[in-house]
PDB file with SEQRES, HELIX, SHEET and CRYST1 records, atoms N, CA, C and O in Angstrom:
SEQRES   1 A   84  MET ALA PHE GLY LEU PRO VAL VAL ALA PHE ASP ILE ASP          
SEQRES   2 A   84  GLU THR ARG ARG LEU THR ALA ASP ALA ALA LEU LEU ALA          
SEQRES   3 A   84  GLU PRO GLY ASP VAL ALA ASP PHE ALA ARG GLN LEU GLU          
SEQRES   4 A   84  ARG LEU LEU ALA ASN ALA ASP LEU ARG LYS THR MET GLY          
SEQRES   5 A   84  GLU ALA ALA ARG ARG ARG VAL GLU THR SER VAL ALA TRP          
SEQRES   6 A   84  ASP HIS GLN ALA THR ALA TYR LEU SER VAL PHE GLU ARG          
SEQRES   7 A   84  ALA ILE GLY SER SER THR                                      
HELIX    1 AA1 ASP A   13  THR A   19  1                                   7    
HELIX    2 AA2 ALA A   20  ALA A   22  5                                   3    
HELIX    3 AA3 VAL A   31  ALA A   43  1                                  13    
HELIX    4 AA4 ALA A   45  ARG A   58  1                                  14    
HELIX    5 AA5 VAL A   59  VAL A   63  3                                   5    
HELIX    6 AA6 TRP A   65  ILE A   80  1                                  16    
SHEET    1 AA1 2 VAL A   7  PHE A  10  0                                        
SHEET    2 AA1 2 ALA A  23  ALA A  26  1                                        
CRYST1    1.000    1.000    1.000  90.00  90.00  90.00 P 1           1          
ATOM      1  N   MET A   1      -1.757 -22.275  14.010  1.00  0.00           N  
ATOM      2  CA  MET A   1      -2.555 -21.775  15.090  1.00  0.00           C  
ATOM      3  C   MET A   1      -2.859 -22.883  16.101  1.00  0.00           C  
ATOM      4  O   MET A   1      -2.932 -22.622  17.301  1.00  0.00           O  
ATOM      5  N   ALA A   2      -3.033 -24.093  15.631  1.00  0.00           N  
ATOM      6  CA  ALA A   2      -3.321 -25.209  16.537  1.00  0.00           C  
ATOM      7  C   ALA A   2      -2.171 -25.447  17.519  1.00  0.00           C  
ATOM      8  O   ALA A   2      -2.381 -25.988  18.604  1.00  0.00           O  
ATOM      9  N   PHE A   3      -0.981 -25.050  17.142  1.00  0.00           N  
ATOM     10  CA  PHE A   3       0.184 -25.200  18.016  1.00  0.00           C  
ATOM     11  C   PHE A   3       0.409 -23.969  18.893  1.00  0.00           C  
ATOM     12  O   PHE A   3       1.429 -23.867  19.574  1.00  0.00           O  
ATOM     13  N   GLY A   4      -0.541 -23.038  18.875  1.00  0.00           N  
ATOM     14  CA  GLY A   4      -0.422 -21.841  19.691  1.00  0.00           C  
ATOM     15  C   GLY A   4       0.563 -20.845  19.143  1.00  0.00           C  
ATOM     16  O   GLY A   4       1.207 -20.118  19.900  1.00  0.00           O  
ATOM     17  N   LEU A   5       0.687 -20.803  17.829  1.00  0.00           N  
ATOM     18  CA  LEU A   5       1.625 -19.874  17.194  1.00  0.00           C  
ATOM     19  C   LEU A   5       0.886 -18.702  16.567  1.00  0.00           C  
ATOM     20  O   LEU A   5      -0.158 -18.891  15.942  1.00  0.00           O  
ATOM     21  N   PRO A   6       1.412 -17.500  16.726  1.00  0.00           N  
ATOM     22  CA  PRO A   6       0.814 -16.345  16.066  1.00  0.00           C  
ATOM     23  C   PRO A   6       1.084 -16.412  14.570  1.00  0.00           C  
ATOM     24  O   PRO A   6       1.927 -17.179  14.105  1.00  0.00           O  
ATOM     25  N   VAL A   7       0.352 -15.593  13.832  1.00  0.00           N  
ATOM     26  CA  VAL A   7       0.392 -15.640  12.369  1.00  0.00           C  
ATOM     27  C   VAL A   7       0.670 -14.257  11.808  1.00  0.00           C  
ATOM     28  O   VAL A   7       0.201 -13.252  12.343  1.00  0.00           O  
ATOM     29  N   VAL A   8       1.432 -14.213  10.736  1.00  0.00           N  
ATOM     30  CA  VAL A   8       1.534 -13.029   9.890  1.00  0.00           C  
ATOM     31  C   VAL A   8       1.022 -13.464   8.524  1.00  0.00           C  
ATOM     32  O   VAL A   8       1.462 -14.474   7.976  1.00  0.00           O  
ATOM     33  N   ALA A   9       0.090 -12.692   7.983  1.00  0.00           N  
ATOM     34  CA  ALA A   9      -0.518 -13.065   6.707  1.00  0.00           C  
ATOM     35  C   ALA A   9      -0.965 -11.806   5.977  1.00  0.00           C  
ATOM     36  O   ALA A   9      -1.017 -10.718   6.550  1.00  0.00           O  
ATOM     37  N   PHE A  10      -1.284 -11.980   4.705  1.00  0.00           N  
ATOM     38  CA  PHE A  10      -1.852 -10.869   3.951  1.00  0.00           C  
ATOM     39  C   PHE A  10      -3.318 -10.713   4.343  1.00  0.00           C  
ATOM     40  O   PHE A  10      -4.010 -11.696   4.608  1.00  0.00           O  
ATOM     41  N   ASP A  11      -3.768  -9.493   4.375  1.00  0.00           N  
ATOM     42  CA  ASP A  11      -5.117  -9.162   4.823  1.00  0.00           C  
ATOM     43  C   ASP A  11      -6.130  -9.402   3.706  1.00  0.00           C  
ATOM     44  O   ASP A  11      -6.428  -8.514   2.907  1.00  0.00           O  
ATOM     45  N   ILE A  12      -6.644 -10.618   3.674  1.00  0.00           N  
ATOM     46  CA  ILE A  12      -7.742 -10.944   2.770  1.00  0.00           C  
ATOM     47  C   ILE A  12      -8.904 -11.412   3.646  1.00  0.00           C  
ATOM     48  O   ILE A  12      -8.697 -11.829   4.785  1.00  0.00           O  
ATOM     49  N   ASP A  13     -10.105 -11.342   3.124  1.00  0.00           N  
ATOM     50  CA  ASP A  13     -11.302 -11.600   3.935  1.00  0.00           C  
ATOM     51  C   ASP A  13     -11.226 -12.928   4.687  1.00  0.00           C  
ATOM     52  O   ASP A  13     -11.463 -12.960   5.895  1.00  0.00           O  
ATOM     53  N   GLU A  14     -10.906 -14.007   4.007  1.00  0.00           N  
ATOM     54  CA  GLU A  14     -10.901 -15.313   4.653  1.00  0.00           C  
ATOM     55  C   GLU A  14      -9.823 -15.412   5.726  1.00  0.00           C  
ATOM     56  O   GLU A  14     -10.057 -15.998   6.783  1.00  0.00           O  
ATOM     57  N   THR A  15      -8.660 -14.852   5.471  1.00  0.00           N  
ATOM     58  CA  THR A  15      -7.594 -14.886   6.468  1.00  0.00           C  
ATOM     59  C   THR A  15      -7.994 -14.074   7.695  1.00  0.00           C  
ATOM     60  O   THR A  15      -7.764 -14.506   8.825  1.00  0.00           O  
ATOM     61  N   ARG A  16      -8.582 -12.922   7.487  1.00  0.00           N  
ATOM     62  CA  ARG A  16      -9.044 -12.086   8.603  1.00  0.00           C  
ATOM     63  C   ARG A  16     -10.086 -12.848   9.422  1.00  0.00           C  
ATOM     64  O   ARG A  16     -10.033 -12.842  10.652  1.00  0.00           O  
ATOM     65  N   ARG A  17     -11.031 -13.502   8.745  1.00  0.00           N  
ATOM     66  CA  ARG A  17     -12.067 -14.253   9.441  1.00  0.00           C  
ATOM     67  C   ARG A  17     -11.475 -15.433  10.202  1.00  0.00           C  
ATOM     68  O   ARG A  17     -11.849 -15.689  11.347  1.00  0.00           O  
ATOM     69  N   LEU A  18     -10.577 -16.132   9.581  1.00  0.00           N  
ATOM     70  CA  LEU A  18      -9.985 -17.328  10.181  1.00  0.00           C  
ATOM     71  C   LEU A  18      -9.104 -17.005  11.379  1.00  0.00           C  
ATOM     72  O   LEU A  18      -9.187 -17.678  12.406  1.00  0.00           O  
ATOM     73  N   THR A  19      -8.270 -15.995  11.262  1.00  0.00           N  
ATOM     74  CA  THR A  19      -7.264 -15.735  12.290  1.00  0.00           C  
ATOM     75  C   THR A  19      -7.748 -14.840  13.415  1.00  0.00           C  
ATOM     76  O   THR A  19      -7.232 -14.929  14.529  1.00  0.00           O  
ATOM     77  N   ALA A  20      -8.715 -13.987  13.160  1.00  0.00           N  
ATOM     78  CA  ALA A  20      -9.224 -13.035  14.159  1.00  0.00           C  
ATOM     79  C   ALA A  20      -8.062 -12.299  14.814  1.00  0.00           C  
ATOM     80  O   ALA A  20      -7.270 -11.665  14.118  1.00  0.00           O  
ATOM     81  N   ASP A  21      -7.945 -12.368  16.125  1.00  0.00           N  
ATOM     82  CA  ASP A  21      -6.895 -11.616  16.821  1.00  0.00           C  
ATOM     83  C   ASP A  21      -5.600 -12.403  17.001  1.00  0.00           C  
ATOM     84  O   ASP A  21      -4.763 -12.052  17.833  1.00  0.00           O  
ATOM     85  N   ALA A  22      -5.441 -13.456  16.227  1.00  0.00           N  
ATOM     86  CA  ALA A  22      -4.230 -14.277  16.302  1.00  0.00           C  
ATOM     87  C   ALA A  22      -3.232 -13.932  15.207  1.00  0.00           C  
ATOM     88  O   ALA A  22      -2.231 -14.630  15.043  1.00  0.00           O  
ATOM     89  N   ALA A  23      -3.491 -12.855  14.448  1.00  0.00           N  
ATOM     90  CA  ALA A  23      -2.629 -12.534  13.313  1.00  0.00           C  
ATOM     91  C   ALA A  23      -2.331 -11.054  13.213  1.00  0.00           C  
ATOM     92  O   ALA A  23      -3.142 -10.207  13.589  1.00  0.00           O  
ATOM     93  N   LEU A  24      -1.159 -10.764  12.703  1.00  0.00           N  
ATOM     94  CA  LEU A  24      -0.846  -9.432  12.203  1.00  0.00           C  
ATOM     95  C   LEU A  24      -1.058  -9.511  10.706  1.00  0.00           C  
ATOM     96  O   LEU A  24      -0.530 -10.404  10.043  1.00  0.00           O  
ATOM     97  N   LEU A  25      -1.823  -8.585  10.178  1.00  0.00           N  
ATOM     98  CA  LEU A  25      -2.187  -8.645   8.766  1.00  0.00           C  
ATOM     99  C   LEU A  25      -1.513  -7.532   7.982  1.00  0.00           C  
ATOM    100  O   LEU A  25      -1.557  -6.361   8.357  1.00  0.00           O  
ATOM    101  N   ALA A  26      -0.893  -7.929   6.891  1.00  0.00           N  
ATOM    102  CA  ALA A  26      -0.215  -6.988   5.993  1.00  0.00           C  
ATOM    103  C   ALA A  26      -1.131  -6.661   4.822  1.00  0.00           C  
ATOM    104  O   ALA A  26      -2.013  -7.442   4.462  1.00  0.00           O  
ATOM    105  N   GLU A  27      -0.906  -5.507   4.244  1.00  0.00           N  
ATOM    106  CA  GLU A  27      -1.656  -5.124   3.051  1.00  0.00           C  
ATOM    107  C   GLU A  27      -1.469  -6.196   1.978  1.00  0.00           C  
ATOM    108  O   GLU A  27      -0.347  -6.644   1.742  1.00  0.00           O  
ATOM    109  N   PRO A  28      -2.552  -6.608   1.329  1.00  0.00           N  
ATOM    110  CA  PRO A  28      -2.451  -7.654   0.314  1.00  0.00           C  
ATOM    111  C   PRO A  28      -1.400  -7.334  -0.754  1.00  0.00           C  
ATOM    112  O   PRO A  28      -1.414  -6.263  -1.362  1.00  0.00           O  
ATOM    113  N   GLY A  29      -0.510  -8.269  -0.961  1.00  0.00           N  
ATOM    114  CA  GLY A  29       0.522  -8.135  -1.981  1.00  0.00           C  
ATOM    115  C   GLY A  29       1.688  -7.231  -1.617  1.00  0.00           C  
ATOM    116  O   GLY A  29       2.625  -7.105  -2.406  1.00  0.00           O  
ATOM    117  N   ASP A  30       1.664  -6.606  -0.464  1.00  0.00           N  
ATOM    118  CA  ASP A  30       2.718  -5.680  -0.057  1.00  0.00           C  
ATOM    119  C   ASP A  30       3.767  -6.447   0.765  1.00  0.00           C  
ATOM    120  O   ASP A  30       3.641  -6.596   1.981  1.00  0.00           O  
ATOM    121  N   VAL A  31       4.781  -6.917   0.081  1.00  0.00           N  
ATOM    122  CA  VAL A  31       5.804  -7.747   0.717  1.00  0.00           C  
ATOM    123  C   VAL A  31       6.563  -6.963   1.778  1.00  0.00           C  
ATOM    124  O   VAL A  31       6.941  -7.522   2.807  1.00  0.00           O  
ATOM    125  N   ALA A  32       6.787  -5.685   1.543  1.00  0.00           N  
ATOM    126  CA  ALA A  32       7.476  -4.857   2.542  1.00  0.00           C  
ATOM    127  C   ALA A  32       6.640  -4.761   3.821  1.00  0.00           C  
ATOM    128  O   ALA A  32       7.182  -4.834   4.924  1.00  0.00           O  
ATOM    129  N   ASP A  33       5.340  -4.599   3.678  1.00  0.00           N  
ATOM    130  CA  ASP A  33       4.478  -4.546   4.859  1.00  0.00           C  
ATOM    131  C   ASP A  33       4.456  -5.901   5.560  1.00  0.00           C  
ATOM    132  O   ASP A  33       4.450  -5.962   6.789  1.00  0.00           O  
ATOM    133  N   PHE A  34       4.446  -6.969   4.801  1.00  0.00           N  
ATOM    134  CA  PHE A  34       4.509  -8.308   5.401  1.00  0.00           C  
ATOM    135  C   PHE A  34       5.780  -8.430   6.245  1.00  0.00           C  
ATOM    136  O   PHE A  34       5.740  -8.923   7.372  1.00  0.00           O  
ATOM    137  N   ALA A  35       6.900  -7.980   5.692  1.00  0.00           N  
ATOM    138  CA  ALA A  35       8.172  -8.030   6.427  1.00  0.00           C  
ATOM    139  C   ALA A  35       8.109  -7.165   7.687  1.00  0.00           C  
ATOM    140  O   ALA A  35       8.628  -7.559   8.732  1.00  0.00           O  
ATOM    141  N   ARG A  36       7.480  -5.993   7.598  1.00  0.00           N  
ATOM    142  CA  ARG A  36       7.336  -5.129   8.771  1.00  0.00           C  
ATOM    143  C   ARG A  36       6.502  -5.808   9.862  1.00  0.00           C  
ATOM    144  O   ARG A  36       6.838  -5.740  11.044  1.00  0.00           O  
ATOM    145  N   GLN A  37       5.432  -6.450   9.460  1.00  0.00           N  
ATOM    146  CA  GLN A  37       4.583  -7.142  10.438  1.00  0.00           C  
ATOM    147  C   GLN A  37       5.330  -8.316  11.071  1.00  0.00           C  
ATOM    148  O   GLN A  37       5.209  -8.558  12.272  1.00  0.00           O  
ATOM    149  N   LEU A  38       6.088  -9.032  10.274  1.00  0.00           N  
ATOM    150  CA  LEU A  38       6.891 -10.140  10.793  1.00  0.00           C  
ATOM    151  C   LEU A  38       7.950  -9.622  11.768  1.00  0.00           C  
ATOM    152  O   LEU A  38       8.164 -10.204  12.831  1.00  0.00           O  
ATOM    153  N   GLU A  39       8.599  -8.537  11.398  1.00  0.00           N  
ATOM    154  CA  GLU A  39       9.600  -7.932  12.281  1.00  0.00           C  
ATOM    155  C   GLU A  39       8.957  -7.464  13.591  1.00  0.00           C  
ATOM    156  O   GLU A  39       9.526  -7.640  14.668  1.00  0.00           O  
ATOM    157  N   ARG A  40       7.784  -6.874  13.488  1.00  0.00           N  
ATOM    158  CA  ARG A  40       7.051  -6.437  14.683  1.00  0.00           C  
ATOM    159  C   ARG A  40       6.768  -7.617  15.608  1.00  0.00           C  
ATOM    160  O   ARG A  40       6.940  -7.520  16.823  1.00  0.00           O  
ATOM    161  N   LEU A  41       6.335  -8.721  15.029  1.00  0.00           N  
ATOM    162  CA  LEU A  41       6.037  -9.910  15.820  1.00  0.00           C  
ATOM    163  C   LEU A  41       7.298 -10.498  16.446  1.00  0.00           C  
ATOM    164  O   LEU A  41       7.299 -10.868  17.619  1.00  0.00           O  
ATOM    165  N   LEU A  42       8.351 -10.580  15.674  1.00  0.00           N  
ATOM    166  CA  LEU A  42       9.600 -11.140  16.191  1.00  0.00           C  
ATOM    167  C   LEU A  42      10.216 -10.283  17.297  1.00  0.00           C  
ATOM    168  O   LEU A  42      10.901 -10.805  18.177  1.00  0.00           O  
ATOM    169  N   ALA A  43       9.980  -8.995  17.257  1.00  0.00           N  
ATOM    170  CA  ALA A  43      10.577  -8.070  18.222  1.00  0.00           C  
ATOM    171  C   ALA A  43       9.805  -7.979  19.534  1.00  0.00           C  
ATOM    172  O   ALA A  43      10.282  -7.356  20.483  1.00  0.00           O  
ATOM    173  N   ASN A  44       8.632  -8.582  19.605  1.00  0.00           N  
ATOM    174  CA  ASN A  44       7.787  -8.374  20.773  1.00  0.00           C  
ATOM    175  C   ASN A  44       7.311  -9.705  21.354  1.00  0.00           C  
ATOM    176  O   ASN A  44       6.339 -10.287  20.872  1.00  0.00           O  
ATOM    177  N   ALA A  45       7.996 -10.178  22.381  1.00  0.00           N  
ATOM    178  CA  ALA A  45       7.673 -11.469  23.005  1.00  0.00           C  
ATOM    179  C   ALA A  45       6.276 -11.474  23.607  1.00  0.00           C  
ATOM    180  O   ALA A  45       5.572 -12.480  23.521  1.00  0.00           O  
ATOM    181  N   ASP A  46       5.865 -10.366  24.215  1.00  0.00           N  
ATOM    182  CA  ASP A  46       4.524 -10.309  24.804  1.00  0.00           C  
ATOM    183  C   ASP A  46       3.440 -10.434  23.737  1.00  0.00           C  
ATOM    184  O   ASP A  46       2.434 -11.113  23.941  1.00  0.00           O  
ATOM    185  N   LEU A  47       3.652  -9.775  22.600  1.00  0.00           N  
ATOM    186  CA  LEU A  47       2.705  -9.864  21.492  1.00  0.00           C  
ATOM    187  C   LEU A  47       2.634 -11.298  20.971  1.00  0.00           C  
ATOM    188  O   LEU A  47       1.547 -11.820  20.723  1.00  0.00           O  
ATOM    189  N   ARG A  48       3.798 -11.934  20.806  1.00  0.00           N  
ATOM    190  CA  ARG A  48       3.822 -13.328  20.348  1.00  0.00           C  
ATOM    191  C   ARG A  48       3.042 -14.221  21.304  1.00  0.00           C  
ATOM    192  O   ARG A  48       2.266 -15.072  20.871  1.00  0.00           O  
ATOM    193  N   LYS A  49       3.246 -14.029  22.592  1.00  0.00           N  
ATOM    194  CA  LYS A  49       2.564 -14.856  23.592  1.00  0.00           C  
ATOM    195  C   LYS A  49       1.056 -14.636  23.541  1.00  0.00           C  
ATOM    196  O   LYS A  49       0.284 -15.594  23.502  1.00  0.00           O  
ATOM    197  N   THR A  50       0.645 -13.383  23.541  1.00  0.00           N  
ATOM    198  CA  THR A  50      -0.784 -13.052  23.513  1.00  0.00           C  
ATOM    199  C   THR A  50      -1.448 -13.581  22.247  1.00  0.00           C  
ATOM    200  O   THR A  50      -2.521 -14.181  22.306  1.00  0.00           O  
ATOM    201  N   MET A  51      -0.812 -13.357  21.111  1.00  0.00           N  
ATOM    202  CA  MET A  51      -1.386 -13.815  19.848  1.00  0.00           C  
ATOM    203  C   MET A  51      -1.357 -15.337  19.738  1.00  0.00           C  
ATOM    204  O   MET A  51      -2.279 -15.935  19.181  1.00  0.00           O  
ATOM    205  N   GLY A  52      -0.317 -15.962  20.258  1.00  0.00           N  
ATOM    206  CA  GLY A  52      -0.245 -17.417  20.251  1.00  0.00           C  
ATOM    207  C   GLY A  52      -1.369 -18.027  21.071  1.00  0.00           C  
ATOM    208  O   GLY A  52      -1.984 -19.010  20.657  1.00  0.00           O  
ATOM    209  N   GLU A  53      -1.637 -17.449  22.226  1.00  0.00           N  
ATOM    210  CA  GLU A  53      -2.751 -17.920  23.056  1.00  0.00           C  
ATOM    211  C   GLU A  53      -4.080 -17.718  22.337  1.00  0.00           C  
ATOM    212  O   GLU A  53      -4.957 -18.580  22.387  1.00  0.00           O  
ATOM    213  N   ALA A  54      -4.223 -16.583  21.672  1.00  0.00           N  
ATOM    214  CA  ALA A  54      -5.444 -16.312  20.906  1.00  0.00           C  
ATOM    215  C   ALA A  54      -5.594 -17.305  19.761  1.00  0.00           C  
ATOM    216  O   ALA A  54      -6.702 -17.746  19.458  1.00  0.00           O  
ATOM    217  N   ALA A  55      -4.483 -17.656  19.129  1.00  0.00           N  
ATOM    218  CA  ALA A  55      -4.516 -18.618  18.035  1.00  0.00           C  
ATOM    219  C   ALA A  55      -5.034 -19.969  18.521  1.00  0.00           C  
ATOM    220  O   ALA A  55      -5.909 -20.570  17.897  1.00  0.00           O  
ATOM    221  N   ARG A  56      -4.495 -20.431  19.619  1.00  0.00           N  
ATOM    222  CA  ARG A  56      -4.917 -21.733  20.157  1.00  0.00           C  
ATOM    223  C   ARG A  56      -6.398 -21.704  20.549  1.00  0.00           C  
ATOM    224  O   ARG A  56      -7.135 -22.645  20.255  1.00  0.00           O  
ATOM    225  N   ARG A  57      -6.834 -20.629  21.210  1.00  0.00           N  
ATOM    226  CA  ARG A  57      -8.245 -20.500  21.580  1.00  0.00           C  
ATOM    227  C   ARG A  57      -9.135 -20.504  20.344  1.00  0.00           C  
ATOM    228  O   ARG A  57     -10.212 -21.100  20.344  1.00  0.00           O  
ATOM    229  N   ARG A  58      -8.676 -19.836  19.294  1.00  0.00           N  
ATOM    230  CA  ARG A  58      -9.464 -19.754  18.052  1.00  0.00           C  
ATOM    231  C   ARG A  58      -9.676 -21.147  17.474  1.00  0.00           C  
ATOM    232  O   ARG A  58     -10.776 -21.479  17.034  1.00  0.00           O  
ATOM    233  N   VAL A  59      -8.637 -21.949  17.475  1.00  0.00           N  
ATOM    234  CA  VAL A  59      -8.768 -23.317  16.973  1.00  0.00           C  
ATOM    235  C   VAL A  59      -9.720 -24.107  17.868  1.00  0.00           C  
ATOM    236  O   VAL A  59     -10.633 -24.778  17.386  1.00  0.00           O  
ATOM    237  N   GLU A  60      -9.495 -24.017  19.164  1.00  0.00           N  
ATOM    238  CA  GLU A  60     -10.295 -24.808  20.101  1.00  0.00           C  
ATOM    239  C   GLU A  60     -11.778 -24.443  20.083  1.00  0.00           C  
ATOM    240  O   GLU A  60     -12.627 -25.308  20.298  1.00  0.00           O  
ATOM    241  N   THR A  61     -12.098 -23.183  19.833  1.00  0.00           N  
ATOM    242  CA  THR A  61     -13.485 -22.750  19.950  1.00  0.00           C  
ATOM    243  C   THR A  61     -14.206 -22.530  18.627  1.00  0.00           C  
ATOM    244  O   THR A  61     -15.425 -22.362  18.608  1.00  0.00           O  
ATOM    245  N   SER A  62     -13.462 -22.529  17.511  1.00  0.00           N  
ATOM    246  CA  SER A  62     -14.131 -22.134  16.281  1.00  0.00           C  
ATOM    247  C   SER A  62     -13.705 -22.867  15.022  1.00  0.00           C  
ATOM    248  O   SER A  62     -14.564 -23.340  14.277  1.00  0.00           O  
ATOM    249  N   VAL A  63     -12.427 -22.977  14.760  1.00  0.00           N  
ATOM    250  CA  VAL A  63     -12.016 -23.437  13.428  1.00  0.00           C  
ATOM    251  C   VAL A  63     -11.539 -24.882  13.351  1.00  0.00           C  
ATOM    252  O   VAL A  63     -11.206 -25.356  12.265  1.00  0.00           O  
ATOM    253  N   ALA A  64     -11.498 -25.583  14.461  1.00  0.00           N  
ATOM    254  CA  ALA A  64     -11.108 -26.999  14.424  1.00  0.00           C  
ATOM    255  C   ALA A  64     -12.179 -27.808  13.687  1.00  0.00           C  
ATOM    256  O   ALA A  64     -13.324 -27.374  13.557  1.00  0.00           O  
ATOM    257  N   TRP A  65     -11.793 -28.964  13.219  1.00  0.00           N  
ATOM    258  CA  TRP A  65     -12.680 -29.823  12.439  1.00  0.00           C  
ATOM    259  C   TRP A  65     -14.009 -30.067  13.155  1.00  0.00           C  
ATOM    260  O   TRP A  65     -15.064 -29.998  12.525  1.00  0.00           O  
ATOM    261  N   ASP A  66     -13.978 -30.346  14.443  1.00  0.00           N  
ATOM    262  CA  ASP A  66     -15.218 -30.667  15.141  1.00  0.00           C  
ATOM    263  C   ASP A  66     -16.211 -29.507  15.147  1.00  0.00           C  
ATOM    264  O   ASP A  66     -17.406 -29.717  15.353  1.00  0.00           O  
ATOM    265  N   HIS A  67     -15.727 -28.288  14.924  1.00  0.00           N  
ATOM    266  CA  HIS A  67     -16.621 -27.133  14.832  1.00  0.00           C  
ATOM    267  C   HIS A  67     -17.063 -26.872  13.387  1.00  0.00           C  
ATOM    268  O   HIS A  67     -18.079 -26.215  13.160  1.00  0.00           O  
ATOM    269  N   GLN A  68     -16.319 -27.376  12.431  1.00  0.00           N  
ATOM    270  CA  GLN A  68     -16.567 -27.057  11.028  1.00  0.00           C  
ATOM    271  C   GLN A  68     -17.063 -28.240  10.201  1.00  0.00           C  
ATOM    272  O   GLN A  68     -17.481 -28.048   9.059  1.00  0.00           O  
ATOM    273  N   ALA A  69     -17.030 -29.432  10.734  1.00  0.00           N  
ATOM    274  CA  ALA A  69     -17.318 -30.646   9.959  1.00  0.00           C  
ATOM    275  C   ALA A  69     -18.658 -30.583   9.246  1.00  0.00           C  
ATOM    276  O   ALA A  69     -18.734 -30.888   8.055  1.00  0.00           O  
ATOM    277  N   THR A  70     -19.699 -30.199   9.936  1.00  0.00           N  
ATOM    278  CA  THR A  70     -21.024 -30.174   9.328  1.00  0.00           C  
ATOM    279  C   THR A  70     -21.053 -29.263   8.106  1.00  0.00           C  
ATOM    280  O   THR A  70     -21.603 -29.629   7.068  1.00  0.00           O  
ATOM    281  N   ALA A  71     -20.465 -28.083   8.229  1.00  0.00           N  
ATOM    282  CA  ALA A  71     -20.449 -27.146   7.095  1.00  0.00           C  
ATOM    283  C   ALA A  71     -19.635 -27.698   5.933  1.00  0.00           C  
ATOM    284  O   ALA A  71     -20.066 -27.613   4.783  1.00  0.00           O  
ATOM    285  N   TYR A  72     -18.458 -28.264   6.218  1.00  0.00           N  
ATOM    286  CA  TYR A  72     -17.623 -28.822   5.149  1.00  0.00           C  
ATOM    287  C   TYR A  72     -18.312 -29.989   4.456  1.00  0.00           C  
ATOM    288  O   TYR A  72     -18.324 -30.065   3.227  1.00  0.00           O  
ATOM    289  N   LEU A  73     -18.878 -30.888   5.231  1.00  0.00           N  
ATOM    290  CA  LEU A  73     -19.546 -32.046   4.639  1.00  0.00           C  
ATOM    291  C   LEU A  73     -20.741 -31.632   3.807  1.00  0.00           C  
ATOM    292  O   LEU A  73     -21.017 -32.248   2.778  1.00  0.00           O  
ATOM    293  N   SER A  74     -21.452 -30.608   4.227  1.00  0.00           N  
ATOM    294  CA  SER A  74     -22.575 -30.093   3.463  1.00  0.00           C  
ATOM    295  C   SER A  74     -22.130 -29.588   2.092  1.00  0.00           C  
ATOM    296  O   SER A  74     -22.797 -29.831   1.086  1.00  0.00           O  
ATOM    297  N   VAL A  75     -21.014 -28.893   2.063  1.00  0.00           N  
ATOM    298  CA  VAL A  75     -20.475 -28.399   0.789  1.00  0.00           C  
ATOM    299  C   VAL A  75     -20.137 -29.567  -0.130  1.00  0.00           C  
ATOM    300  O   VAL A  75     -20.488 -29.547  -1.310  1.00  0.00           O  
ATOM    301  N   PHE A  76     -19.465 -30.576   0.394  1.00  0.00           N  
ATOM    302  CA  PHE A  76     -19.123 -31.744  -0.423  1.00  0.00           C  
ATOM    303  C   PHE A  76     -20.351 -32.475  -0.904  1.00  0.00           C  
ATOM    304  O   PHE A  76     -20.403 -32.910  -2.055  1.00  0.00           O  
ATOM    305  N   GLU A  77     -21.335 -32.618  -0.049  1.00  0.00           N  
ATOM    306  CA  GLU A  77     -22.566 -33.290  -0.452  1.00  0.00           C  
ATOM    307  C   GLU A  77     -23.271 -32.553  -1.579  1.00  0.00           C  
ATOM    308  O   GLU A  77     -23.753 -33.174  -2.527  1.00  0.00           O  
ATOM    309  N   ARG A  78     -23.333 -31.229  -1.479  1.00  0.00           N  
ATOM    310  CA  ARG A  78     -23.950 -30.434  -2.556  1.00  0.00           C  
ATOM    311  C   ARG A  78     -23.146 -30.558  -3.850  1.00  0.00           C  
ATOM    312  O   ARG A  78     -23.714 -30.631  -4.940  1.00  0.00           O  
ATOM    313  N   ALA A  79     -21.817 -30.580  -3.720  1.00  0.00           N  
ATOM    314  CA  ALA A  79     -20.966 -30.640  -4.910  1.00  0.00           C  
ATOM    315  C   ALA A  79     -21.116 -31.958  -5.656  1.00  0.00           C  
ATOM    316  O   ALA A  79     -21.079 -31.987  -6.886  1.00  0.00           O  
ATOM    317  N   ILE A  80     -21.283 -33.035  -4.923  1.00  0.00           N  
ATOM    318  CA  ILE A  80     -21.375 -34.335  -5.595  1.00  0.00           C  
ATOM    319  C   ILE A  80     -22.819 -34.821  -5.717  1.00  0.00           C  
ATOM    320  O   ILE A  80     -23.073 -35.899  -6.254  1.00  0.00           O  
ATOM    321  N   GLY A  81     -23.767 -34.018  -5.214  1.00  0.00           N  
ATOM    322  CA  GLY A  81     -25.167 -34.359  -5.341  1.00  0.00           C  
ATOM    323  C   GLY A  81     -25.563 -35.552  -4.491  1.00  0.00           C  
ATOM    324  O   GLY A  81     -26.384 -36.372  -4.904  1.00  0.00           O  
ATOM    325  N   SER A  82     -24.998 -35.647  -3.338  1.00  0.00           N  
ATOM    326  CA  SER A  82     -25.247 -36.779  -2.447  1.00  0.00           C  
ATOM    327  C   SER A  82     -25.697 -36.273  -1.088  1.00  0.00           C  
ATOM    328  O   SER A  82     -25.459 -35.122  -0.723  1.00  0.00           O  
ATOM    329  N   SER A  83     -26.343 -37.148  -0.359  1.00  0.00           N  
ATOM    330  CA  SER A  83     -26.650 -36.820   1.038  1.00  0.00           C  
ATOM    331  C   SER A  83     -26.463 -38.066   1.869  1.00  0.00           C  
ATOM    332  O   SER A  83     -26.599 -39.188   1.380  1.00  0.00           O  
ATOM    333  N   THR A  84     -26.148 -37.853   3.139  1.00  0.00           N  
ATOM    334  CA  THR A  84     -25.921 -38.996   4.038  1.00  0.00           C  
ATOM    335  C   THR A  84     -27.032 -39.112   5.040  1.00  0.00           C  
ATOM    336  O   THR A  84     -27.015 -40.013   5.879  1.00  0.00           O  
TER     337      THR A  84                                                      
END                                                                             
């Protein structure tokens, strides 16, 4: 996504949250549906462009390290019983 590429993935909660409108989501574990979604993406240049732009925006505004660092570091601190 950081490279502005659209995504095809299985539809699980974390993937849906992470990718937002930058992904086509297949039914979990349904390889045929995954292939259909991939084929749909490959067949449609406008969709690839739109989703790729959405992917890059998603990274820039939400999921990049600078947006997530505090939350990640908090988890590690709790796990090891440390604070900075």
